[in-house]
C-alpha positions in Angstrom: 84.9 133.4 67.2 83.3 132.0 63.9 86.6 132.9 62.2 88.8 131.0 64.6 86.4 128.0 63.9 86.9 128.3 60.3 90.6 128.5 60.6 92.4 125.2 59.7 94.1 124.5 63.4 97.0 122.1 62.3 97.7 121.3 66.0 94.2 120.0 66.4 94.2 117.9 63.3 97.3 116.1 64.4 96.0 115.3 67.8 92.9 114.0 66.3 94.8 111.8 64.0 97.1 110.6 66.9 93.6 109.9 68.8 92.7 107.8 66.1 96.0 105.9 65.4 96.3 105.2 68.9 93.0 103.3 69.1 93.4 99.6 68.1 90.0 98.0 69.3 87.5 98.4 66.7 84.4 99.5 68.8 86.4 102.0 70.5 88.0 103.3 67.5 84.6 103.8 65.7 83.1 105.6 68.8 86.1 108.1 68.7 85.9 108.6 64.9 82.1 109.3 65.0 82.3 111.7 67.9 85.2 113.6 66.3 83.5 113.6 63.0 80.1 115.0 63.9 81.6 117.4 66.5 84.1 119.1 64.2 81.9 119.0 61.0 78.8 120.5 62.7 76.7 117.6 61.6 73.5 116.7 63.4 73.7 112.9 62.3 76.3 110.7 61.1 76.8 107.1 59.7 79.9 105.1 59.3 79.3 102.4 56.6 81.9 99.9 56.1 82.4 97.3 53.2 81.7 93.5 54.0 82.3 91.9 50.7 79.6 92.8 48.2 77.6 94.1 51.1 77.6 97.6 52.7 76.7 97.5 56.3 76.0 100.5 58.9 78.6 100.1 61.8 77.6 103.1 63.7 75.4 106.1 64.0 76.1 109.3 65.9 73.4 111.8 66.7 73.9 115.1 68.7 71.5 115.7 71.7 71.2 118.6 74.1 74.6 118.3 75.9 76.5 115.2 74.1 76.8 113.1 71.1 75.5 109.6 71.2 77.1 107.0 69.2 75.1 103.6 68.6 77.3 100.5 67.5 75.2 98.8 64.6 75.6 96.0 62.3 72.7 96.5 59.8 72.3 96.8 56.0 72.8 100.1 54.4 69.3 100.7 53.1 67.7 103.6 51.3 65.6 104.3 54.4 68.9 105.3 56.4 70.8 107.4 53.8 70.6 108.5 50.2 71.7 105.4 48.1 72.6 107.5 44.9 75.1 109.4 46.8 76.5 106.4 48.6 76.9 104.5 45.4 78.4 107.4 43.6 81.1 107.7 46.2 81.9 104.0 46.3 82.0 104.1 42.6 84.3 107.3 42.1 86.0 107.2 45.4 85.3 110.8 45.5 83.6 113.0 48.0 80.0 114.4 47.6 79.0 117.7 49.2 75.6 119.1 48.9 75.5 122.5 50.5 71.8 122.5 50.1 70.0 119.1 49.2 66.8 120.6 48.7 68.1 122.7 45.7 68.2 121.1 42.4 71.4 118.8 42.2 72.5 115.7 40.5 70.9 113.6 43.3 67.7 115.3 43.8 65.7 112.3 42.5 67.1 110.1 45.3 64.1 108.7 47.5 65.9 109.7 50.9 66.7 113.2 49.8 63.1 114.0 48.8 61.4 112.2 51.9 63.8 113.7 54.6 64.0 117.2 53.2 67.8 117.0 53.7 69.9 120.2 53.6 73.4 119.6 54.2 75.2 116.5 53.2 78.8 115.2 53.3 79.8 111.9 52.3 83.5 111.0 52.4 85.1 108.0 51.3 87.6 106.1 53.3 90.3 104.8 51.3 93.7 103.0 52.1 96.3 102.5 49.3 93.5 102.7 46.5 91.1 100.2 48.3 87.7 101.5 49.7 87.3 100.7 53.3 84.0 102.3 53.9 82.2 105.6 53.7 81.5 108.4 56.2 78.0 109.9 55.9 77.2 113.3 57.8 74.0 115.3 57.5 72.4 118.4 59.0 68.8 118.8 58.3 68.3 122.3 60.1 70.6 124.5 57.8 72.4 124.7 54.5 76.0 125.4 53.8 76.9 123.7 57.3 80.0 121.9 56.0 82.5 124.8 55.1 85.9 124.4 53.3 87.8 124.4 56.2 85.8 121.6 57.9 85.9 119.5 54.8 89.7 119.9 54.6 89.9 118.8 58.3 87.6 115.8 57.5 89.4 114.8 54.4 92.7 114.6 56.4 91.0 112.6 59.1 89.4 110.1 56.6 92.8 109.2 55.3 93.9 108.1 59.0 90.6 106.7 59.8 90.7 104.3 56.7 94.1 103.1 57.9 93.0 103.0 61.7 89.8 100.9 60.7 91.7 98.5 58.4 94.4 98.1 61.2 91.6 97.6 63.9 90.0 95.0 61.5 93.0 93.0 61.1 93.7 93.2 64.8 90.1 91.8 65.5 90.8 89.2 63.0 94.0 88.4 64.7 92.4 88.1 68.0 89.6 86.0 66.8 92.2 83.6 65.1 94.3 83.6 68.5 90.9 82.8 70.5 90.1 80.1 68.1 93.5 78.7 68.3 93.6 79.0 72.2 90.3 77.5 72.4 91.4 74.6 69.9 94.6 74.2 72.2 92.4 74.0 75.4 90.0 71.7 73.8 92.7 69.3 72.8 94.3 69.5 76.2 97.9 69.7 74.7 100.9 71.7 76.3 102.8 73.8 73.9 106.3 75.1 73.8 108.0 77.6 71.5 111.8 78.1 71.1 113.2 81.1 68.9 117.0 79.9 68.4 118.7 83.2 67.5 117.4 84.8 70.9 117.0 81.6 72.8 113.6 82.7 73.8 111.6 80.0 75.2 108.0 80.0 75.9 105.7 77.1 77.7 102.1 77.4 77.7 100.3 77.1 81.1 99.0 73.6 80.2 102.7 72.3 79.5 103.5 73.8 82.9 100.6 72.0 84.6 101.6 68.7 82.8 105.3 69.0 84.1 103.9 69.8 87.8 105.5 73.2 87.4 104.0 76.5 89.0 101.8 78.5 86.6 104.2 81.5 86.6 107.4 79.5 85.8 109.4 81.2 83.2 112.5 79.9 81.3 115.8 81.7 80.6 116.2 79.4 77.5 116.3 75.9 76.2 118.7 74.8 78.3 116.9 76.0 81.4 113.8 74.2 80.2 115.7 70.8 79.6 117.2 71.1 83.1 113.6 71.4 84.7 111.6 69.2 82.2 110.8 66.2 84.5 111.7 63.3 82.1 111.6 60.0 83.6 115.5 59.1 84.5 115.1 55.9 82.3 114.2 58.0 79.4 116.0 61.1 79.6 119.2 60.2 77.6 117.3 58.4 74.9 114.8 61.5 74.6 117.4 64.2 74.5 119.7 62.3 72.0 116.8 61.8 69.6 115.9 65.4 69.8 119.4 66.5 69.5 119.8 64.4 66.2 116.5 65.9 64.8 117.8 69.5 65.5 121.2 68.6 63.6 119.3 67.1 60.7 117.1 68.5 58.2 113.7 66.9 58.8 110.8 69.3 59.7 108.8 67.0 62.0 109.5 64.8 64.8 107.2 62.6 67.0 108.3 60.6 70.1 106.8 59.1 73.2 108.4 59.6 76.5 107.4 59.2 80.2 107.6 62.1 82.8 107.6 62.2 86.5 105.1 64.5 87.7 105.1 65.1 91.4 106.3 61.4 91.9 103.7 59.8 89.3 104.7 58.4 86.1 102.9 59.8 83.1 103.3 59.1 79.2 103.6 62.0 77.0 103.7 62.2 73.2 105.8 65.0 71.8 105.6 66.5 68.3 108.1 68.8 67.3 107.9 71.1 64.1 110.7 73.4 63.2 111.6 76.4 60.6 115.0 75.9 58.9 116.7 78.4 56.4 117.7 77.6 53.1 120.8 75.7 54.5 118.7 73.6 57.0 120.0 75.7 60.0 117.3 75.7 62.8 115.5 78.9 63.2 112.4 78.1 65.5 111.0 75.1 67.1 107.6 74.6 68.3 106.0 71.6 70.1 102.8 69.9 70.9 102.7 67.8 74.2 99.9 65.4 74.8 99.2 63.2 77.7 98.6 59.8 76.5 98.8 57.9 80.0 95.3 56.6 79.3 96.1 55.6 75.7 99.0 53.6 77.0 96.9 52.1 79.8 94.2 50.9 77.1 96.9 49.5 74.8 98.2 47.5 77.6 94.9 46.3 78.2 94.3 45.5 74.5 97.3 43.5 74.4 96.4 41.7 77.8 93.0 40.7 76.2 94.7 39.4 72.9 97.2 37.4 74.9 94.3 36.0 77.0 92.3 35.2 74.0 95.3 33.4 72.6 95.9 31.4 75.7 91.9 30.7 75.9 91.9 29.0 72.6 95.0 27.0 73.4 93.6 26.1 76.9 90.4 25.0 75.3 92.0 22.6 72.9 94.1 21.1 75.8 90.9 20.7 78.1 89.4 18.4 75.6 92.2 15.7 75.6 92.9 16.2 79.2 89.3 15.7 80.2 89.3 12.6 78.5 92.2 11.2 80.7 90.5 12.7 83.8 87.2 11.0 82.7 88.8 7.5 82.7 90.8 8.0 85.9 87.6 9.3 87.9 85.1 7.0 86.4 87.1 3.9 86.8 88.3 5.1 90.2 84.8 5.7 91.5 83.7 2.1 90.3 86.9 0.7 92.0 85.9 2.6 95.3 82.6 1.0 95.3 84.2 -2.4 95.4 86.9 -1.7 98.0 86.2 -1.8 101.9 86.7 1.0 103.9 90.0 1.0 105.9 91.9 -1.4 103.5 95.1 -0.3 101.7 93.4 -0.7 98.4 90.6 1.9 99.5 93.4 4.5 100.9 95.3 4.2 97.7 92.1 4.6 95.6 91.0 7.6 97.6 94.4 9.2 97.0 94.1 8.6 93.2 90.6 10.2 93.4 91.8 13.2 95.3 94.5 13.8 92.6 91.7 13.4 89.8 89.6 15.9 91.6 92.5 18.4 91.7 93.2 17.8 88.1 89.3 18.4 87.5 89.5 21.7 89.5 92.3 22.8 87.3 90.6 22.0 84.2 87.7 24.0 85.5 90.0 26.9 85.9 91.4 26.7 82.5 88.1 26.3 80.9 86.7 29.3 82.8 89.8 31.2 81.7 89.1 30.4 78.2 85.6 31.5 78.4 84.6 28.1 77.3 81.9 27.4 80.2 78.7 26.4 78.9 76.8 27.9 81.9 73.4 29.6 81.3 73.2 32.9 82.7 70.7 33.0 85.6 70.2 35.3 88.6 72.8 34.4 91.0 72.4 35.5 94.8 76.0 36.9 95.1 76.0 37.2 98.8 74.8 33.5 99.4 77.5 32.5 97.0 80.4 34.4 98.7 79.3 33.3 102.3 79.4 29.7 101.2 82.8 30.3 99.6 84.3 32.1 102.6 83.0 29.1 104.8 85.0 26.8 102.7 87.8 29.3 102.5 88.1 30.2 106.2 88.6 26.6 107.1 92.3 26.8 105.4 93.2 30.1 106.9 96.2 30.0 109.2 95.9 31.4 112.8 98.1 34.3 111.9 95.6 35.9 109.4 92.3 37.3 110.6 89.3 37.5 108.4 87.2 40.4 108.6 83.9 40.0 106.7 81.2 42.6 105.8 78.3 41.7 103.5 75.4 43.8 103.1 73.7 43.1 99.7 70.9 41.0 100.8 69.3 39.3 97.7 70.9 41.4 95.1 71.6 39.5 92.1 73.8 39.4 88.8 73.3 37.6 85.8 75.8 34.5 85.4 77.0 31.4 87.0 77.4 30.9 90.7 80.7 29.1 90.0 82.0 32.4 88.5 81.5 34.3 91.9 82.9 31.5 93.7 85.9 31.4 91.4 86.6 35.2 91.5 86.5 35.2 95.4 88.5 32.1 96.0 91.3 33.4 93.6 91.3 36.9 95.1 91.3 35.6 98.6 94.0 33.1 97.9 96.2 35.8 96.5 95.7 37.7 99.5 96.5 35.2 101.9 99.7 34.2 100.0 100.7 38.0 100.2 100.9 37.8 104.0 103.1 34.9 105.1 103.9 36.7 108.2 100.3 37.0 109.0 97.8 40.1 108.6 94.2 40.8 108.0 92.0 39.9 105.0 88.9 42.1 104.6 86.2 40.9 102.6 83.3 43.0 101.8 80.3 43.1 99.7 77.9 46.0 99.0 75.6 47.6 96.5 76.6 50.8 94.6 75.1 53.0 92.1 77.5 54.8 89.6 76.3 58.0 88.0 79.1 58.9 85.7 81.3 56.5 83.7 85.1 56.2 84.7 87.8 54.0 83.6 89.1 51.0 85.9 92.2 49.2 86.2 90.4 46.7 83.9 87.2 47.7 81.9 85.1 50.6 82.5 82.5 51.5 85.3 79.5 52.7 83.5 76.6 54.4 84.9 74.5 51.6 86.6 74.0 49.6 89.7 76.6 47.2 90.6 77.4 44.4 93.4 80.8 45.5 94.6 83.0 42.8 95.8 86.2 43.9 97.6 89.2 41.9 98.8 91.7 43.7 100.7 95.1 42.5 102.6 97.9 44.0 104.6 100.6 42.0 102.9 103.4 42.8 100.9 101.8 44.8 98.2 102.6 44.9 94.5 105.5 46.7 93.0 104.4 49.5 90.6 106.6 48.0 87.7 104.8 44.9 87.6 101.3 45.9 88.5 100.3 46.0 84.8 101.1 42.3 84.2 99.4 41.0 87.1 96.4 39.8 85.2 98.6 38.3 82.3 98.0 34.4 82.0 100.8 32.3 83.7 102.5 35.5 85.2 103.5 34.8 88.8 105.8 36.1 91.4 105.6 32.8 93.4 108.4 30.2 93.6 108.4 27.6 91.0 105.6 25.0 91.6 103.9 27.2 94.2 101.4 28.8 91.6 100.0 28.3 88.2 99.7 32.0 87.2 96.1 31.6 86.2 94.3 32.9 89.2 94.2 36.6 88.3 93.9 36.0 84.5 90.8 33.9 85.5 89.4 36.7 87.3 89.9 39.1 84.5 88.2 36.6 82.0 85.2 36.0 84.3 84.7 39.8 85.2 85.0 40.7 81.4 82.6 38.2 80.4 80.2 39.4 83.1 80.6 43.0 81.6 82.0 44.1 84.7 85.3 45.9 85.9 88.0 45.5 88.3 89.8 48.4 90.0 93.3 47.7 92.0 95.2 49.7 94.3 98.3 48.5 95.9 101.3 49.9 98.1 104.5 47.9 98.7 104.5 47.0 102.3 101.2 48.2 103.1 98.9 45.7 101.0 96.5 45.5 98.1 92.8 46.2 97.5 91.0 44.4 94.6 87.5 45.8 93.8 85.5 44.0 91.5 82.3 45.8 90.1 79.4 43.1 89.0 76.5 44.5 87.1 73.5 44.0 89.4 70.2 42.6 87.8 67.4 42.9 90.5 67.1 40.5 93.1 67.5 36.6 93.4 64.6 34.4 93.7 63.9 32.7 96.8 65.8 29.2 96.8 63.8 26.1 96.3 64.1 23.1 98.5 66.6 20.6 97.2 65.2 17.7 95.3 66.2 14.5 97.6 64.5 11.9 95.3 66.5 8.8 94.4 68.1 8.6 91.0 65.8 7.3 88.2 67.1 4.0 86.8 66.6 2.8 83.2 64.3 -0.2 82.0 66.5 -1.8 79.5 66.3 1.2 77.0 69.0 0.9 74.3 71.5 3.7 74.5 73.8 4.5 71.4 77.3 5.4 73.0 79.9 7.2 70.9 83.5 8.4 72.0 86.7 8.1 70.2 88.5 7.0 73.4 88.2 3.3 74.2 88.4 3.6 77.9 85.6 6.3 78.1 83.4 4.1 76.0 84.1 1.3 78.4 83.4 3.5 81.3 80.1 4.8 79.9 78.9 1.4 79.0 79.5 -0.1 82.4 77.8 2.9 84.2 75.0 2.6 82.1 74.7 -1.1 82.7 74.6 -0.6 86.3 71.8 2.0 86.0 69.5 -0.3 84.0 70.2 0.6 80.4 71.5 -1.5 77.5 74.5 0.5 76.0 75.9 -0.2 72.6 79.3 1.4 72.4 81.4 2.7 69.3 84.9 4.6 69.2 84.0 5.7 65.5 81.1 8.1 64.7 80.9 6.7 61.1 80.4 2.8 62.5 77.8 4.2 65.0 75.8 6.0 62.2 76.0 2.9 60.1 74.8 0.9 63.1 72.0 3.3 63.8 71.0 3.4 60.1 70.6 -0.3 59.9 68.3 -0.3 62.9 67.1 3.3 63.6 64.1 1.8 65.7 66.5 -0.3 67.8 67.9 2.8 69.8 66.0 4.9 72.5 68.6 7.5 73.0 72.2 8.6 71.8 75.1 9.8 73.7 78.0 11.2 71.9 81.3 12.9 72.3 82.0 16.1 70.2 85.4 16.3 69.2 86.1 13.1 67.1 88.1 12.3 64.0 86.1 12.1 60.6 82.4 13.3 62.0 81.9 15.6 65.0 79.3 14.8 67.6 77.1 17.6 66.4 77.4 16.3 63.0 76.5 12.7 64.1 73.2 14.0 66.0 72.2 16.0 62.8 72.5 12.8 60.6 70.8 10.6 63.2 67.8 12.9 63.4 67.7 13.0 59.6 67.1 9.2 59.7 64.7 9.3 62.8 63.6 12.7 64.1 63.1 13.2 67.9 65.3 10.5 69.2 66.7 12.0 72.4 70.5 13.0 72.0 73.1 14.2 74.5 76.3 15.7 73.6 79.6 15.7 75.8 82.8 17.6 75.5 85.8 18.7 77.4 85.5 21.9 75.5 82.1 23.4 75.9 82.5 26.8 74.6 79.5 29.0 73.4 80.0 27.9 69.9 80.1 24.3 70.6 76.8 24.7 72.8 75.0 26.7 70.1 76.0 24.2 67.4 75.0 21.2 69.5 71.5 23.0 70.2 71.2 23.7 66.5 71.9 20.0 65.5 69.1 18.9 67.9 70.9 18.0 71.0 68.7 17.9 74.2 71.6 18.0 76.7 75.0 19.6 76.6 77.4 18.2 79.3 80.8 19.1 80.2 83.4 16.2 80.7 84.4 14.5 82.8 81.0 13.4 83.8 80.1 11.8 87.2 77.9 8.8 87.4 75.0 10.8 89.0 75.2 13.6 86.4 75.0 11.1 83.6 72.1 9.3 85.2 70.0 12.4 85.8 70.6 13.7 82.3 69.6 10.7 80.5 66.4 10.1 82.9 65.4 13.7 81.8 65.8 13.4 78.1 63.9 10.0 78.2 61.3 11.5 80.3 61.6 8.8 82.9 59.3 9.3 85.7 
C-alpha cells in the first residue's frame, strides 16, 4: 500500500493539473489547490502566501481534521507567528524550494523564531513561479513526524506548483477583469446611457439593455447586424434621413469621433437623444469597430427651451418697460384731462357720451400698459400676504359676467385663508389670462373648471415652467374642454407675442404675463393638453401661512390742502398742466416746471418757499431721483414723491435711496395723488 502511494502516478498528476486549470474563480481555485496540496503531501497544515506588491499576504489556510480538510480563506499579513519567516524569505529570494525533513535537527533555519517555538518537524516551502515571476509561496508542515515529504510527493507538488502559478495568475487577471467590467457597468448604469457595439468584419451588433429600453424595444431583442438595428431604431421620421446620412459620411471618412443630437419616437412619445460614436480604423482608415453611447437629453432640451424663453422674455421686458414710460405720459394726459372734462359735462349730453367713450378707451390703454408692466416685471408692488381665495372669487365674479351662455363655469375653491407673498393684482392677472384663454378655446361652448386647493409636495420635480420644490403650495388649476394645443407649438405658448388667434384678436402677452408673474413669485406651471379634448393649466404658488383678517375700508373723505406750496416737475408739458390744475382744485399752490434743472434752480433760490416736491423719474439732463437727492442736500427732510411709468425694482430702490417718501406709478388718478400728498405732508 505504502509503495503504491510512493509511486508517481502520471494519470493522477494530469487529473489534478486539469482540475486546477479548469478553475477560473479565484476563491474556488485556492480552495481546490489547498485541498490537493495538503491531501497529497501528507501535511497537517498548509498556507498559501501570495505577493501583493511589496507585501506578502496569507490568502488561505488548510488544516486536517478527523475526517476532512478545512480551508479558510484569509487576507492577512504573513507574520512570524504564522510561518518561519527565514524560510519564506529564502524561497522568495532564490525561487528555490526548501525541504526540512526534521526541522528540530540542526539546519540553516534552526534559529528561526517560528521553528524554535512551534517545534516543527517536517516543512516544505515551494515557490509558485510563472515565467520567472514569483506569484506566491505554498507552505506545508507536519509537526507529528519527520521525513513526511518524500521525494515522490515533492515531485508531484513541484509539478502542481507550476500549474498552480499559472492558474492563480489567470484567476487574478480574471478577477481584475470582472472588477473592471463591474466598474464599467456601474458607471454605465449610473450615467443612464445606452450603449451599442458593431464589429464590422462579422457584422456582429450588440445593444445594451438600457439602449433597448430607450428605444422602447423588448429587453431580449437581438439584432442580426447593423442593417437590422437601423431598420428597428425608432428615429423620428423628420430626422431619419439627416441622421443616417451624417453617420454614413462619418463611416466613410477618417475621423474617430462623432456627436449628434436626434429625436426618437418611443411608444409614440418624442424623446431627444445625444449619440456619441467612437470607432477603430486600420492604417488605411478602413472601419474596424464602432461603439456608441446614447444619452437621453429630453430634459436638457426642455431646459434649453425654457432658458431661451426666459431670455426672450427678459429682452421683451426691457423693451416693454421703456415703452411704458412714454405711453403712460400720453395716457396720463388723456385720462387726467378727460376726468376734468367729465366733471364739467352734464349727464345725457352728446359731449358727456363722447367723453365717456374717450375715458373707456383710455382705461383700456391703462389696462394694456399694466399688462406690459407686469410682463416686464416692473411692478413696484410690495410683497404682502395675499388672500388667494378672496382674489380668485372676486376675479371670477367679474369674469363670469362676460361668459357666453354656451360655456358652463364650474368652481371649486377650498383654500380658506391660505396666503402667498405677492400682490393681489398678480393673482388676478394670472387667473383672468388663463380663464380668458380657456374661454376662447371653446368657441362652440364647453366647460370651464377653476379649482383652488392647498397641496404639500414632498419631493422636487420639474414642471413645464419652473421646478416644484418640496414645500406647501396654493394650487390654482384652470381646465377647459376646448380645442386643445397642438404638440408642435406647446413649447412656444409662453413666448411673448405668440398667438394662434386671428390678427387683432389677441396681443400674445397673456401667457407670457402668466409666465413672468409665476416665475417672479418663485412658483411653477404645469401644462397638459390633448387636441380636441382641452387643456389644463396648473399653477403652483408658494404658500406663506394664512392671510390676516381684512380691515374695514376707510370711507373718510379725501384730505384737502391748505395752500401748501408744491414743486411739480415733469418733462411733458400736458402732464405739468394736469398736475397743477388738479392740485389747485385740492387746495394746494402748485409751481410747475418741465426742466429738472430749472426746478432745482427755483428751489435753491427759495428752499423754504416749498412744502413738498412731486417729480417724474425719467427726464432729460437730471432724473427725478437725482433731483430729490439735490433738493435734500439743500433742505433735508422736505417731503418728496416720485412718479414713473416704468417703476421696476431698481427704480423704486433708487428713489428710496434718494429719499423719496412715495413712489407712484403713472398714470395717476386724482384720488391717488390727493391721498399720497396728504400722507407725506402728514395732514390730519
